C-alpha positions as CSV (number, residue, x, y, z in Angstrom):
1,M,-1.4,3.6,10.9
2,I,-2.0,7.0,8.9
3,N,-1.4,6.8,5.2
4,S,2.2,8.7,4.7
5,R,1.0,10.3,1.5
6,L,-2.1,11.7,2.9
7,Y,-0.1,13.2,6.3
8,A,2.4,14.6,3.5
9,D,-0.5,16.3,1.9
10,I,-2.2,17.2,5.2
11,L,0.9,18.9,6.4
12,S,2.0,20.7,2.9
13,E,-1.7,22.1,2.9
14,N,-1.5,23.4,6.5
15,S,2.0,24.7,6.6
16,R,1.3,28.2,6.0
17,F,-1.2,28.4,9.1
18,L,1.7,26.6,11.1
19,N,4.0,29.2,10.0
20,F,6.8,26.6,8.6
21,E,7.9,25.5,5.2
22,F,7.4,22.0,4.2
23,N,9.1,19.9,1.8
24,H,7.7,16.5,0.8
25,D,10.8,14.8,0.5
26,E,11.3,15.2,4.3
27,I,8.4,12.7,5.2
28,I,10.0,9.2,5.2
29,M,7.7,6.9,3.3
30,G,7.9,3.2,3.4
31,K,10.7,1.1,1.7
32,Y,8.4,-0.9,-0.2
33,R,5.5,-0.4,-2.6
34,I,2.4,-2.5,-2.8
35,E,0.6,-2.5,-6.2
36,Y,-2.7,-4.1,-6.2
37,Q,-5.2,-4.5,-9.3
38,R,-8.4,-5.2,-7.3
39,S,-10.3,-5.4,-10.7
40,G,-8.4,-8.5,-11.1
41,C,-9.2,-10.4,-7.8
42,I,-11.0,-13.5,-8.0
43,G,-11.9,-13.4,-4.1
44,A,-9.8,-16.3,-2.8
45,G,-9.1,-14.6,0.3
46,V,-5.6,-16.0,0.7
47,C,-4.2,-12.1,1.0
48,A,-6.7,-11.7,4.0
49,A,-5.6,-14.9,5.5
50,L,-1.9,-14.4,5.6
51,A,-1.9,-10.6,6.0
52,D,-5.0,-9.5,7.8
53,K,-3.5,-6.2,9.1
54,H,-3.4,-5.0,5.4
55,W,-6.0,-7.3,3.7
56,V,-9.6,-7.5,4.4
57,M,-12.6,-9.0,2.3
58,A,-15.3,-6.4,1.0
59,D,-18.8,-7.1,0.8
60,D,-18.4,-7.5,-3.0
61,G,-16.3,-10.6,-2.5
62,K,-13.1,-8.9,-3.4
63,A,-10.1,-8.0,-1.1
64,D,-9.5,-4.5,-0.3
65,L,-6.0,-3.2,0.7
66,V,-6.2,-1.4,3.9
67,G,-5.1,2.2,3.9
68,S,-4.3,2.3,0.2
69,H,-4.8,5.0,-2.1
70,K,-5.8,4.6,-6.0
71,E,-3.3,5.3,-9.1
72,G,-5.2,4.7,-12.0
73,E,-6.2,1.3,-11.9
74,L,-3.9,0.3,-9.0
75,H,-4.5,0.4,-5.2
76,V,-1.3,1.4,-3.9
77,L,0.2,1.2,-0.5
78,E,3.9,2.0,1.1
79,I,5.1,-0.4,3.6
80,D,8.2,-0.6,5.6
81,E,10.6,-3.7,6.2
82,A,8.2,-4.7,9.3
83,D,5.5,-5.4,6.9
84,L,7.3,-6.8,4.3
85,D,7.2,-10.5,5.0
86,C,3.5,-10.9,5.8
87,N,2.5,-8.9,2.4
88,K,5.2,-10.8,0.4
89,Q,3.3,-14.1,1.5
90,A,0.0,-12.4,0.6
91,A,1.3,-11.6,-3.0
92,E,2.9,-15.4,-3.6
93,G,-0.3,-17.0,-2.3
94,C,-2.6,-14.8,-4.6
95,P,-3.7,-17.3,-7.4
96,A,-4.6,-14.3,-9.7
97,N,-1.3,-12.9,-9.4
98,I,-2.4,-9.3,-8.9
99,I,-0.4,-8.3,-5.9
100,H,3.2,-7.0,-6.6
101,I,5.6,-5.6,-4.2
102,I,8.2,-3.2,-5.4
103,D,11.6,-2.0,-3.7
104,K,11.3,1.7,-4.2
105,E,15.2,2.2,-3.7
106,T,16.0,0.2,-6.5
107,G,13.0,-0.1,-8.4
108,K,13.2,-3.9,-8.7
109,K,9.9,-5.9,-8.3
110,I,10.1,-8.4,-5.5
111,I,7.0,-10.1,-6.5
């Protein structure tokens, strides 16, 4: 799965060579946003066990959010409805409470 923000950036940078105008708003991003504070990870591995498509354990014993990008101290990934349930379970199971999911349309924190 390609990171939609990266895809949008690539299209934007190359649109002048491809002879079309590009609008970032035309790229459909995920409906939900995962925000992960990796520095607070205690390495329990619950996220990786429940949602192995999105979470892996790194060599330093902390979890990595696959395909995410950094925004300050947060690792962020946009997901769609199909990936919500497993990531919601991962967030609910995190003993450090450092995984949050936000509904992008409403701005409401789901967990």
